[in-house]
N, CA, C and O atoms as a GROMACS GRO file, in nm:
protein
  612
    1UNK      N    1   5.954  -1.007   6.273
    1UNK     CA    2   5.884  -0.906   6.198
    1UNK      C    3   5.770  -0.850   6.284
    1UNK      O    4   5.694  -0.924   6.346
    2UNK      N    5   5.761  -0.717   6.286
    2UNK     CA    6   5.658  -0.651   6.366
    2UNK      C    7   5.523  -0.660   6.296
    2UNK      O    8   5.513  -0.656   6.173
    3UNK      N    9   5.423  -0.671   6.378
    3UNK     CA   10   5.288  -0.674   6.323
    3UNK      C   11   5.241  -0.531   6.299
    3UNK      O   12   5.260  -0.443   6.383
    4UNK      N   13   5.180  -0.509   6.185
    4UNK     CA   14   5.132  -0.375   6.149
    4UNK      C   15   4.998  -0.350   6.218
    4UNK      O   16   4.905  -0.430   6.208
    5UNK      N   17   4.991  -0.238   6.286
    5UNK     CA   18   4.864  -0.196   6.346
    5UNK      C   19   4.825  -0.062   6.286
    5UNK      O   20   4.901   0.035   6.295
    6UNK      N   21   4.709  -0.056   6.225
    6UNK     CA   22   4.669   0.072   6.164
    6UNK      C   23   4.649   0.180   6.269
    6UNK      O   24   4.599   0.155   6.379
    7UNK      N   25   4.689   0.299   6.232
    7UNK     CA   26   4.672   0.412   6.323
    7UNK      C   27   4.534   0.474   6.299
    7UNK      O   28   4.482   0.475   6.188
    8UNK      N   29   4.479   0.524   6.406
    8UNK     CA   30   4.349   0.590   6.394
    8UNK      C   31   4.362   0.727   6.330
    8UNK      O   32   4.471   0.785   6.324
    9UNK      N   33   4.252   0.776   6.283
    9UNK     CA   34   4.251   0.910   6.224
    9UNK      C   35   4.267   1.014   6.333
    9UNK      O   36   4.220   0.994   6.445
   10UNK      N   37   4.332   1.125   6.301
   10UNK     CA   38   4.340   1.232   6.402
   10UNK      C   39   4.201   1.288   6.429
   10UNK      O   40   4.109   1.276   6.348
   11UNK      N   41   4.189   1.348   6.543
   11UNK     CA   42   4.062   1.407   6.584
   11UNK      C   43   4.021   1.515   6.485
   11UNK      O   44   4.103   1.596   6.441
   12UNK      N   45   3.893   1.516   6.450
   12UNK     CA   46   3.844   1.618   6.355
   12UNK      C   47   3.852   1.756   6.418
   12UNK      O   48   3.823   1.773   6.536
   13UNK      N   49   3.891   1.852   6.338
   13UNK     CA   50   3.902   1.989   6.387
   13UNK      C   51   3.780   2.068   6.343
   13UNK      O   52   3.710   2.032   6.248
   14UNK      N   53   3.757   2.173   6.412
   14UNK     CA   54   3.649   2.264   6.374
   14UNK      C   55   3.695   2.349   6.257
   14UNK      O   56   3.815   2.365   6.233
   15UNK      N   57   3.598   2.404   6.185
   15UNK     CA   58   3.632   2.488   6.071
   15UNK      C   59   3.713   2.609   6.114
   15UNK      O   60   3.797   2.658   6.038
   16UNK      N   61   3.689   2.656   6.234
   16UNK     CA   62   3.761   2.772   6.286
   16UNK      C   63   3.912   2.747   6.288
   16UNK      O   64   3.991   2.839   6.268
   17UNK      N   65   3.953   2.621   6.313
   17UNK     CA   66   4.094   2.588   6.325
   17UNK      C   67   4.167   2.581   6.191
   17UNK      O   68   4.290   2.571   6.189
   18UNK      N   69   4.096   2.586   6.081
   18UNK     CA   70   4.158   2.575   5.949
   18UNK      C   71   4.234   2.702   5.910
   18UNK      O   72   4.320   2.698   5.822
   19UNK      N   73   4.202   2.811   5.973
   19UNK     CA   74   4.262   2.941   5.938
   19UNK      C   75   4.337   2.992   6.060
   19UNK      O   76   4.294   2.973   6.174
   20UNK      N   77   4.449   3.058   6.035
   20UNK     CA   78   4.529   3.110   6.146
   20UNK      C   79   4.453   3.221   6.220
   20UNK      O   80   4.366   3.287   6.164
   21UNK      N   81   4.488   3.237   6.346
   21UNK     CA   82   4.423   3.342   6.427
   21UNK      C   83   4.447   3.480   6.368
   21UNK      O   84   4.360   3.566   6.372
   22UNK      N   85   4.566   3.500   6.315
   22UNK     CA   86   4.598   3.632   6.256
   22UNK      C   87   4.506   3.663   6.138
   22UNK      O   88   4.457   3.775   6.125
   23UNK      N   89   4.483   3.564   6.053
   23UNK     CA   90   4.396   3.586   5.937
   23UNK      C   91   4.251   3.608   5.982
   23UNK      O   92   4.183   3.695   5.929
   24UNK      N   93   4.205   3.530   6.081
   24UNK     CA   94   4.070   3.550   6.134
   24UNK      C   95   4.056   3.690   6.190
   24UNK      O   96   3.961   3.762   6.158
   25UNK      N   97   4.150   3.728   6.275
   25UNK     CA   98   4.140   3.858   6.342
   25UNK      C   99   4.146   3.972   6.242
   25UNK      O  100   4.068   4.066   6.251
   26UNK      N  101   4.239   3.966   6.146
   26UNK     CA  102   4.249   4.076   6.050
   26UNK      C  103   4.122   4.086   5.965
   26UNK      O  104   4.076   4.196   5.937
   27UNK      N  105   4.066   3.972   5.925
   27UNK     CA  106   3.943   3.975   5.846
   27UNK      C  107   3.827   4.028   5.927
   27UNK      O  108   3.750   4.112   5.880
   28UNK      N  109   3.812   3.980   6.050
   28UNK     CA  110   3.703   4.028   6.134
   28UNK      C  111   3.717   4.175   6.168
   28UNK      O  112   3.618   4.248   6.169
   29UNK      N  113   3.839   4.219   6.195
   29UNK     CA  114   3.860   4.361   6.227
   29UNK      C  115   3.824   4.449   6.108
   29UNK      O  116   3.756   4.550   6.125
   30UNK      N  117   3.868   4.410   5.988
   30UNK     CA  118   3.836   4.490   5.869
   30UNK      C  119   3.685   4.493   5.846
   30UNK      O  120   3.630   4.599   5.815
   31UNK      N  121   3.617   4.379   5.862
   31UNK     CA  122   3.472   4.375   5.841
   31UNK      C  123   3.398   4.458   5.946
   31UNK      O  124   3.303   4.529   5.913
   32UNK      N  125   3.440   4.450   6.072
   32UNK     CA  126   3.375   4.528   6.177
   32UNK      C  127   3.399   4.677   6.155
   32UNK      O  128   3.308   4.758   6.174
   33UNK      N  129   3.519   4.714   6.116
   33UNK     CA  130   3.549   4.855   6.088
   33UNK      C  131   3.464   4.905   5.971
   33UNK      O  132   3.412   5.016   5.976
   34UNK      N  133   3.448   4.823   5.867
   34UNK     CA  134   3.364   4.863   5.754
   34UNK      C  135   3.219   4.884   5.796
   34UNK      O  136   3.156   4.981   5.755
   35UNK      N  137   3.167   4.795   5.878
   35UNK     CA  138   3.030   4.810   5.926
   35UNK      C  139   3.017   4.934   6.013
   35UNK      O  140   2.919   5.008   6.003
   36UNK      N  141   3.116   4.958   6.099
   36UNK     CA  142   3.113   5.076   6.186
   36UNK      C  143   3.120   5.204   6.104
   36UNK      O  144   3.046   5.299   6.132
   37UNK      N  145   3.206   5.208   6.004
   37UNK     CA  146   3.217   5.327   5.920
   37UNK      C  147   3.087   5.348   5.842
   37UNK      O  148   3.042   5.461   5.826
   38UNK      N  149   3.027   5.239   5.794
   38UNK     CA  150   2.899   5.250   5.724
   38UNK      C  151   2.790   5.307   5.814
   38UNK      O  152   2.712   5.392   5.771
   39UNK      N  153   2.784   5.259   5.938
   39UNK     CA  154   2.685   5.311   6.034
   39UNK      C  155   2.713   5.458   6.065
   39UNK      O  156   2.620   5.538   6.075
   40UNK      N  157   2.840   5.493   6.081
   40UNK     CA  158   2.878   5.631   6.108
   40UNK      C  159   2.838   5.721   5.991
   40UNK      O  160   2.782   5.829   6.012
   41UNK      N  161   2.865   5.677   5.868
   41UNK     CA  162   2.828   5.757   5.751
   41UNK      C  163   2.677   5.771   5.740
   41UNK      O  164   2.627   5.877   5.702
   42UNK      N  165   2.605   5.664   5.772
   42UNK     CA  166   2.459   5.672   5.769
   42UNK      C  167   2.409   5.773   5.872
   42UNK      O  168   2.319   5.852   5.843
   43UNK      N  169   2.468   5.772   5.991
   43UNK     CA  170   2.430   5.869   6.093
   43UNK      C  171   2.460   6.011   6.051
   43UNK      O  172   2.379   6.101   6.072
   44UNK      N  173   2.577   6.032   5.991
   44UNK     CA  174   2.613   6.166   5.943
   44UNK      C  175   2.517   6.210   5.833
   44UNK      O  176   2.475   6.326   5.828
   45UNK      N  177   2.482   6.117   5.743
   45UNK     CA  178   2.389   6.150   5.635
   45UNK      C  179   2.251   6.186   5.686
   45UNK      O  180   2.190   6.281   5.638
   46UNK      N  181   2.202   6.111   5.784
   46UNK     CA  182   2.070   6.140   5.841
   46UNK      C  183   2.073   6.273   5.915
   46UNK      O  184   1.978   6.351   5.908
   47UNK      N  185   2.183   6.299   5.986
   47UNK     CA  186   2.196   6.426   6.057
   47UNK      C  187   2.198   6.543   5.958
   47UNK      O  188   2.134   6.645   5.981
   48UNK      N  189   2.272   6.527   5.848
   48UNK     CA  190   2.276   6.631   5.746
   48UNK      C  191   2.142   6.650   5.678
   48UNK      O  192   2.105   6.762   5.642
   49UNK      N  193   2.069   6.542   5.660
   49UNK     CA  194   1.937   6.550   5.598
   49UNK      C  195   1.840   6.626   5.687
   49UNK      O  196   1.755   6.701   5.638
   50UNK      N  197   1.852   6.607   5.817
   50UNK     CA  198   1.762   6.675   5.912
   50UNK      C  199   1.778   6.826   5.908
   50UNK      O  200   1.687   6.899   5.946
   51UNK      N  201   1.894   6.874   5.865
   51UNK     CA  202   1.915   7.019   5.856
   51UNK      C  203   1.825   7.082   5.750
   51UNK      O  204   1.791   7.200   5.760
   52UNK      N  205   1.787   7.003   5.649
   52UNK     CA  206   1.709   7.057   5.538
   52UNK      C  207   1.564   7.011   5.538
   52UNK      O  208   1.476   7.084   5.492
   53UNK      N  209   1.537   6.892   5.590
   53UNK     CA  210   1.402   6.833   5.581
   53UNK      C  211   1.367   6.762   5.710
   53UNK      O  212   1.453   6.735   5.795
   54UNK      N  213   1.239   6.732   5.724
   54UNK     CA  214   1.193   6.645   5.832
   54UNK      C  215   1.231   6.502   5.795
   54UNK      O  216   1.237   6.466   5.678
   55UNK      N  217   1.255   6.421   5.896
   55UNK     CA  218   1.296   6.283   5.870
   55UNK      C  219   1.186   6.204   5.799
   55UNK      O  220   1.216   6.109   5.726
   56UNK      N  221   1.059   6.242   5.818
   56UNK     CA  222   0.948   6.173   5.751
   56UNK      C  223   0.950   6.198   5.600
   56UNK      O  224   0.896   6.118   5.524
   57UNK      N  225   1.011   6.308   5.557
   57UNK     CA  226   1.016   6.342   5.415
   57UNK      C  227   1.129   6.270   5.341
   57UNK      O  228   1.146   6.290   5.221
   58UNK      N  229   1.206   6.189   5.411
   58UNK     CA  230   1.319   6.122   5.348
   58UNK      C  231   1.274   6.034   5.231
   58UNK      O  232   1.344   6.026   5.130
   59UNK      N  233   1.159   5.970   5.243
   59UNK     CA  234   1.112   5.880   5.138
   59UNK      C  235   1.050   5.955   5.021
   59UNK      O  236   1.027   5.895   4.916
   60UNK      N  237   1.023   6.085   5.037
   60UNK     CA  238   0.966   6.163   4.927
   60UNK      C  239   1.071   6.199   4.822
   60UNK      O  240   1.038   6.221   4.706
   61UNK      N  241   1.198   6.205   4.864
   61UNK     CA  242   1.305   6.236   4.769
   61UNK      C  243   1.337   6.109   4.694
   61UNK      O  244   1.363   6.005   4.754
   62UNK      N  245   1.337   6.116   4.561
   62UNK     CA  246   1.362   5.995   4.483
   62UNK      C  247   1.511   5.958   4.488
   62UNK      O  248   1.597   6.043   4.511
   63UNK      N  249   1.537   5.831   4.467
   63UNK     CA  250   1.672   5.779   4.472
   63UNK      C  251   1.754   5.840   4.358
   63UNK      O  252   1.714   5.833   4.242
   64UNK      N  253   1.868   5.898   4.390
   64UNK     CA  254   1.955   5.957   4.290
   64UNK      C  255   1.926   6.103   4.260
   64UNK      O  256   1.998   6.164   4.182
   65UNK      N  257   1.823   6.159   4.319
   65UNK     CA  258   1.791   6.299   4.297
   65UNK      C  259   1.892   6.387   4.369
   65UNK      O  260   1.924   6.363   4.486
   66UNK      N  261   1.943   6.487   4.300
   66UNK     CA  262   2.043   6.576   4.359
   66UNK      C  263   1.972   6.691   4.428
   66UNK      O  264   1.903   6.770   4.365
   67UNK      N  265   1.992   6.698   4.558
   67UNK     CA  266   1.940   6.810   4.638
   67UNK      C  267   2.051   6.853   4.732
   67UNK      O  268   2.152   6.784   4.747
   68UNK      N  269   2.032   6.966   4.796
   68UNK     CA  270   2.132   7.013   4.892
   68UNK      C  271   2.146   6.916   5.009
   68UNK      O  272   2.252   6.909   5.071
   69UNK      N  273   2.040   6.843   5.039
   69UNK     CA  274   2.043   6.749   5.151
   69UNK      C  275   2.119   6.622   5.118
   69UNK      O  276   2.163   6.551   5.209
   70UNK      N  277   2.135   6.591   4.989
   70UNK     CA  278   2.200   6.465   4.952
   70UNK      C  279   2.343   6.483   4.905
   70UNK      O  280   2.406   6.385   4.864
   71UNK      N  281   2.396   6.602   4.909
   71UNK     CA  282   2.534   6.626   4.866
   71UNK      C  283   2.631   6.617   4.982
   71UNK      O  284   2.600   6.658   5.094
   72UNK      N  285   2.748   6.564   4.954
   72UNK     CA  286   2.856   6.564   5.053
   72UNK      C  287   2.929   6.696   5.036
   72UNK      O  288   2.983   6.724   4.929
   73UNK      N  289   2.932   6.776   5.139
   73UNK     CA  290   2.994   6.908   5.130
   73UNK      C  291   3.120   6.916   5.216
   73UNK      O  292   3.146   7.018   5.279
   74UNK      N  293   3.196   6.807   5.217
   74UNK     CA  294   3.315   6.804   5.302
   74UNK      C  295   3.423   6.897   5.250
   74UNK      O  296   3.494   6.959   5.329
   75UNK      N  297   3.436   6.908   5.118
   75UNK     CA  298   3.543   6.989   5.060
   75UNK      C  299   3.480   7.092   4.967
   75UNK      O  300   3.425   7.057   4.862
   76UNK      N  301   3.488   7.216   5.005
   76UNK     CA  302   3.429   7.322   4.924
   76UNK      C  303   3.517   7.349   4.802
   76UNK      O  304   3.639   7.349   4.814
   77UNK      N  305   3.456   7.372   4.686
   77UNK     CA  306   3.535   7.395   4.565
   77UNK      C  307   3.614   7.526   4.571
   77UNK      O  308   3.565   7.629   4.618
   78UNK      N  309   3.735   7.519   4.524
   78UNK     CA  310   3.821   7.637   4.511
   78UNK      C  311   3.881   7.635   4.371
   78UNK      O  312   3.840   7.556   4.286
   79UNK      N  313   3.978   7.723   4.348
   79UNK     CA  314   4.040   7.730   4.215
   79UNK      C  315   4.150   7.626   4.195
   79UNK      O  316   4.204   7.616   4.085
   80UNK      N  317   4.183   7.551   4.297
   80UNK     CA  318   4.287   7.449   4.283
   80UNK      C  319   4.224   7.312   4.260
   80UNK      O  320   4.103   7.294   4.275
   81UNK      N  321   4.307   7.215   4.223
   81UNK     CA  322   4.260   7.079   4.198
   81UNK      C  323   4.249   6.997   4.325
   81UNK      O  324   4.190   6.888   4.323
   82UNK      N  325   4.302   7.044   4.435
   82UNK     CA  326   4.305   6.965   4.558
   82UNK      C  327   4.166   6.921   4.605
   82UNK      O  328   4.150   6.803   4.635
   83UNK      N  329   4.067   7.009   4.613
   83UNK     CA  330   3.934   6.962   4.658
   83UNK      C  331   3.872   6.859   4.563
   83UNK      O  332   3.802   6.768   4.607
   84UNK      N  333   3.897   6.874   4.434
   84UNK     CA  334   3.841   6.778   4.338
   84UNK      C  335   3.905   6.641   4.359
   84UNK      O  336   3.835   6.539   4.357
   85UNK      N  337   4.036   6.639   4.378
   85UNK     CA  338   4.103   6.511   4.403
   85UNK      C  339   4.056   6.449   4.534
   85UNK      O  340   4.041   6.327   4.544
   86UNK      N  341   4.034   6.532   4.635
   86UNK     CA  342   3.982   6.481   4.762
   86UNK      C  343   3.843   6.420   4.744
   86UNK      O  344   3.814   6.314   4.800
   87UNK      N  345   3.758   6.485   4.667
   87UNK     CA  346   3.624   6.431   4.643
   87UNK      C  347   3.630   6.301   4.563
   87UNK      O  348   3.552   6.210   4.588
   88UNK      N  349   3.723   6.293   4.467
   88UNK     CA  350   3.740   6.169   4.391
   88UNK      C  351   3.782   6.056   4.484
   88UNK      O  352   3.729   5.946   4.477
   89UNK      N  353   3.878   6.084   4.571
   89UNK     CA  354   3.922   5.983   4.667
   89UNK      C  355   3.811   5.947   4.765
   89UNK      O  356   3.794   5.830   4.799
   90UNK      N  357   3.736   6.046   4.809
   90UNK     CA  358   3.625   6.020   4.901
   90UNK      C  359   3.519   5.931   4.836
   90UNK      O  360   3.460   5.846   4.902
   91UNK      N  361   3.496   5.951   4.708
   91UNK     CA  362   3.393   5.873   4.639
   91UNK      C  363   3.440   5.731   4.605
   91UNK      O  364   3.359   5.639   4.604
   92UNK      N  365   3.570   5.713   4.578
   92UNK     CA  366   3.617   5.584   4.527
   92UNK      C  367   3.690   5.497   4.629
   92UNK      O  368   3.706   5.378   4.606
   93UNK      N  369   3.735   5.552   4.739
   93UNK     CA  370   3.806   5.474   4.840
   93UNK      C  371   3.719   5.363   4.900
   93UNK      O  372   3.770   5.254   4.923
   94UNK      N  373   3.591   5.386   4.926
   94UNK     CA  374   3.510   5.275   4.980
   94UNK      C  375   3.509   5.151   4.891
   94UNK      O  376   3.508   5.040   4.942
   95UNK      N  377   3.510   5.169   4.759
   95UNK     CA  378   3.511   5.053   4.669
   95UNK      C  379   3.639   4.973   4.688
   95UNK      O  380   3.636   4.850   4.689
   96UNK      N  381   3.751   5.040   4.703
   96UNK     CA  382   3.878   4.971   4.725
   96UNK      C  383   3.876   4.895   4.857
   96UNK      O  384   3.919   4.780   4.863
   97UNK      N  385   3.828   4.959   4.962
   97UNK     CA  386   3.826   4.896   5.094
   97UNK      C  387   3.730   4.777   5.097
   97UNK      O  388   3.763   4.673   5.154
   98UNK      N  389   3.614   4.790   5.036
   98UNK     CA  390   3.519   4.679   5.031
   98UNK      C  391   3.576   4.564   4.948
   98UNK      O  392   3.555   4.448   4.982
   99UNK      N  393   3.648   4.595   4.841
   99UNK     CA  394   3.710   4.490   4.760
   99UNK      C  395   3.817   4.416   4.840
   99UNK      O  396   3.827   4.294   4.831
  100UNK      N  397   3.896   4.488   4.916
  100UNK     CA  398   3.998   4.424   5.001
  100UNK      C  399   3.931   4.335   5.105
  100UNK      O  400   3.976   4.222   5.129
  101UNK      N  401   3.825   4.384   5.166
  101UNK     CA  402   3.752   4.302   5.264
  101UNK      C  403   3.693   4.178   5.199
  101UNK      O  404   3.693   4.070   5.260
  102UNK      N  405   3.642   4.191   5.077
  102UNK     CA  406   3.588   4.075   5.006
  102UNK      C  407   3.697   3.971   4.980
  102UNK      O  408   3.674   3.852   4.999
  103UNK      N  409   3.813   4.015   4.936
  103UNK     CA  410   3.923   3.921   4.912
  103UNK      C  411   3.966   3.853   5.041
  103UNK      O  412   3.997   3.733   5.041
  104UNK      N  413   3.970   3.927   5.150
  104UNK     CA  414   4.007   3.867   5.278
  104UNK      C  415   3.904   3.763   5.321
  104UNK      O  416   3.939   3.653   5.364
  105UNK      N  417   3.777   3.797   5.309
  105UNK     CA  418   3.669   3.704   5.346
  105UNK      C  419   3.672   3.581   5.256
  105UNK      O  420   3.655   3.468   5.303
  106UNK      N  421   3.693   3.602   5.127
  106UNK     CA  422   3.700   3.492   5.031
  106UNK      C  423   3.818   3.401   5.064
  106UNK      O  424   3.807   3.279   5.052
  107UNK      N  425   3.931   3.458   5.104
  107UNK     CA  426   4.048   3.377   5.140
  107UNK      C  427   4.020   3.291   5.263
  107UNK      O  428   4.060   3.175   5.269
  108UNK      N  429   3.952   3.348   5.362
  108UNK     CA  430   3.917   3.271   5.482
  108UNK      C  431   3.823   3.157   5.445
  108UNK      O  432   3.844   3.043   5.487
  109UNK      N  433   3.719   3.187   5.368
  109UNK     CA  434   3.625   3.082   5.329
  109UNK      C  435   3.692   2.974   5.245
  109UNK      O  436   3.660   2.856   5.260
  110UNK      N  437   3.785   3.013   5.157
  110UNK     CA  438   3.857   2.914   5.076
  110UNK      C  439   3.939   2.822   5.165
  110UNK      O  440   3.936   2.701   5.146
  111UNK      N  441   4.012   2.877   5.260
  111UNK     CA  442   4.091   2.794   5.352
  111UNK      C  443   4.003   2.699   5.431
  111UNK      O  444   4.036   2.581   5.444
  112UNK      N  445   3.893   2.748   5.482
  112UNK     CA  446   3.804   2.666   5.563
  112UNK      C  447   3.745   2.552   5.480
  112UNK      O  448   3.746   2.437   5.524
  113UNK      N  449   3.694   2.584   5.362
  113UNK     CA  450   3.629   2.482   5.281
  113UNK      C  451   3.728   2.382   5.221
  113UNK      O  452   3.695   2.265   5.206
  114UNK      N  453   3.848   2.428   5.188
  114UNK     CA  454   3.950   2.334   5.139
  114UNK      C  455   3.995   2.241   5.249
  114UNK      O  456   4.019   2.122   5.224
  115UNK      N  457   4.007   2.291   5.371
  115UNK     CA  458   4.044   2.205   5.484
  115UNK      C  459   3.934   2.102   5.510
  115UNK      O  460   3.964   1.986   5.540
  116UNK      N  461   3.809   2.143   5.501
  116UNK     CA  462   3.698   2.050   5.521
  116UNK      C  463   3.697   1.942   5.413
  116UNK      O  464   3.673   1.825   5.442
  117UNK      N  465   3.721   1.982   5.288
  117UNK     CA  466   3.725   1.883   5.180
  117UNK      C  467   3.844   1.789   5.196
  117UNK      O  468   3.832   1.668   5.173
  118UNK      N  469   3.957   1.843   5.235
  118UNK     CA  470   4.076   1.760   5.255
  118UNK      C  471   4.054   1.661   5.369
  118UNK      O  472   4.097   1.546   5.360
  119UNK      N  473   3.987   1.704   5.475
  119UNK     CA  474   3.955   1.613   5.586
  119UNK      C  475   3.860   1.502   5.541
  119UNK      O  476   3.869   1.389   5.589
  120UNK      N  477   3.770   1.534   5.450
  120UNK     CA  478   3.677   1.433   5.401
  120UNK      C  479   3.746   1.322   5.322
  120UNK      O  480   3.695   1.210   5.315
  121UNK      N  481   3.862   1.352   5.264
  121UNK     CA  482   3.936   1.248   5.192
  121UNK      C  483   3.981   1.137   5.286
  121UNK      O  484   3.995   1.022   5.244
  122UNK      N  485   4.004   1.169   5.412
  122UNK     CA  486   4.046   1.068   5.509
  122UNK      C  487   3.930   0.977   5.549
  122UNK      O  488   3.953   0.863   5.591
  123UNK      N  489   3.810   1.026   5.538
  123UNK     CA  490   3.693   0.950   5.582
  123UNK      C  491   3.632   0.870   5.467
  123UNK      O  492   3.592   0.755   5.484
  124UNK      N  493   3.625   0.932   5.351
  124UNK     CA  494   3.559   0.869   5.237
  124UNK      C  495   3.645   0.886   5.112
  124UNK      O  496   3.695   0.995   5.086
  125UNK      N  497   3.661   0.780   5.038
  125UNK     CA  498   3.741   0.785   4.915
  125UNK      C  499   3.663   0.863   4.809
  125UNK      O  500   3.546   0.836   4.784
  126UNK      N  501   3.730   0.961   4.748
  126UNK     CA  502   3.665   1.047   4.650
  126UNK      C  503   3.752   1.056   4.526
  126UNK      O  504   3.874   1.041   4.535
  127UNK      N  505   3.692   1.080   4.410
  127UNK     CA  506   3.772   1.094   4.288
  127UNK      C  507   3.852   1.224   4.287
  127UNK      O  508   3.823   1.318   4.360
  128UNK      N  509   3.951   1.226   4.203
  128UNK     CA  510   4.041   1.339   4.191
  128UNK      C  511   3.970   1.459   4.129
  128UNK      O  512   3.885   1.443   4.042
  129UNK      N  513   4.004   1.579   4.174
  129UNK     CA  514   3.950   1.702   4.115
  129UNK      C  515   4.047   1.752   4.009
  129UNK      O  516   4.167   1.768   4.035
  130UNK      N  517   3.996   1.776   3.890
  130UNK     CA  518   4.079   1.824   3.779
  130UNK      C  519   4.005   1.936   3.706
  130UNK      O  520   3.887   1.959   3.730
  131UNK      N  521   4.077   2.005   3.619
  131UNK     CA  522   4.015   2.114   3.544
  131UNK      C  523   3.912   2.064   3.444
  131UNK      O  524   3.802   2.118   3.435
  132UNK      N  525   3.948   1.960   3.368
  132UNK     CA  526   3.857   1.904   3.269
  132UNK      C  527   3.832   1.758   3.307
  132UNK      O  528   3.915   1.671   3.281
  133UNK      N  529   3.717   1.732   3.368
  133UNK     CA  530   3.687   1.600   3.422
  133UNK      C  531   3.655   1.500   3.310
  133UNK      O  532   3.590   1.532   3.211
  134UNK      N  533   3.705   1.378   3.332
  134UNK     CA  534   3.674   1.265   3.242
  134UNK      C  535   3.645   1.144   3.330
  134UNK      O  536   3.716   1.119   3.428
  135UNK      N  537   3.546   1.071   3.295
  135UNK     CA  538   3.516   0.949   3.368
  135UNK      C  539   3.474   0.976   3.511
  135UNK      O  540   3.379   1.050   3.536
  136UNK      N  541   3.547   0.916   3.606
  136UNK     CA  542   3.512   0.928   3.748
  136UNK      C  543   3.569   1.053   3.813
  136UNK      O  544   3.543   1.078   3.931
  137UNK      N  545   3.645   1.132   3.738
  137UNK     CA  546   3.703   1.252   3.796
  137UNK      C  547   3.595   1.358   3.819
  137UNK      O  548   3.489   1.355   3.756
  138UNK      N  549   3.625   1.451   3.910
  138UNK     CA  550   3.534   1.562   3.937
  138UNK      C  551   3.598   1.691   3.889
  138UNK      O  552   3.721   1.705   3.891
  139UNK      N  553   3.516   1.785   3.845
  139UNK     CA  554   3.570   1.913   3.800
  139UNK      C  555   3.598   2.002   3.920
  139UNK      O  556   3.541   1.984   4.027
  140UNK      N  557   3.688   2.099   3.900
  140UNK     CA  558   3.724   2.190   4.009
  140UNK      C  559   3.619   2.298   4.023
  140UNK      O  560   3.537   2.321   3.934
  141UNK      N  561   3.622   2.364   4.138
  141UNK     CA  562   3.534   2.478   4.160
  141UNK      C  563   3.592   2.600   4.091
  141UNK      O  564   3.714   2.615   4.083
  142UNK      N  565   3.507   2.685   4.041
  142UNK     CA  566   3.553   2.812   3.986
  142UNK      C  567   3.593   2.901   4.102
  142UNK      O  568   3.512   2.926   4.192
  143UNK      N  569   3.714   2.950   4.103
  143UNK     CA  570   3.769   3.033   4.210
  143UNK      C  571   3.773   2.960   4.344
  143UNK      O  572   3.769   3.024   4.450
  144UNK      N  573   3.779   2.831   4.342
  144UNK     CA  574   3.807   2.742   4.456
  144UNK      C  575   3.698   2.734   4.562
  144UNK      O  576   3.720   2.671   4.665
  145UNK      N  577   3.583   2.793   4.542
  145UNK     CA  578   3.474   2.781   4.638
  145UNK      C  579   3.357   2.705   4.575
  145UNK      O  580   3.327   2.726   4.458
  146UNK      N  581   3.292   2.619   4.652
  146UNK     CA  582   3.171   2.554   4.599
  146UNK      C  583   3.065   2.659   4.568
  146UNK      O  584   3.059   2.764   4.632
  147UNK      N  585   2.982   2.629   4.471
  147UNK     CA  586   2.883   2.726   4.427
  147UNK      C  587   2.786   2.766   4.537
  147UNK      O  588   2.741   2.880   4.541
  148UNK      N  589   2.753   2.674   4.628
  148UNK     CA  590   2.659   2.709   4.734
  148UNK      C  591   2.717   2.811   4.830
  148UNK      O  592   2.643   2.876   4.904
  149UNK      N  593   2.850   2.827   4.831
  149UNK     CA  594   2.914   2.929   4.915
  149UNK      C  595   2.953   3.052   4.834
  149UNK      O  596   2.950   3.164   4.886
  150UNK      N  597   2.990   3.035   4.708
  150UNK     CA  598   3.039   3.149   4.630
  150UNK      C  599   2.927   3.235   4.573
  150UNK      O  600   2.946   3.355   4.557
  151UNK      N  601   2.813   3.177   4.542
  151UNK     CA  602   2.704   3.256   4.484
  151UNK      C  603   2.652   3.362   4.582
  151UNK      O  604   2.632   3.475   4.540
  152UNK      N  605   2.630   3.330   4.711
  152UNK     CA  606   2.585   3.436   4.803
  152UNK      C  607   2.689   3.547   4.826
  152UNK      O  608   2.652   3.658   4.862
  153UNK      N  609   2.816   3.516   4.804
  153UNK     CA  610   2.917   3.620   4.824
  153UNK      C  611   2.900   3.727   4.720
  153UNK      O  612   2.975   3.825   4.719
   0.00000   0.00000   0.00000
């Protein structure tokens, strides 16, 4: 009969290794593109504002006040519905893109934190996570992220 020799634990991985390179790259690319587009839009807005006012007067205009300097004039109104639909898409597309980026970022963080928790099971014995905890059981996270990570998101 062979003598049993316990095997050592595998080498701990970094959090970066918990997510595939494709998921990391796609998430980072989307976030960088969003930041770049935001900076570009800010530059275009400041340039358009300079056509009507001095840059020092920017703080004199109240937030939400409609002036010629604060309007997007990309599509001039005509008798057709096309410019209106373009303006609707221009106004609402950023919300869709930011929501997609949020879901991608949340998916990366979920993978990383679940891998870290799963690795901790090999080091320290922990109670089972369930929806409705009883006794020594632990409750699950809402939307799978610990509160210290999900609240800042």
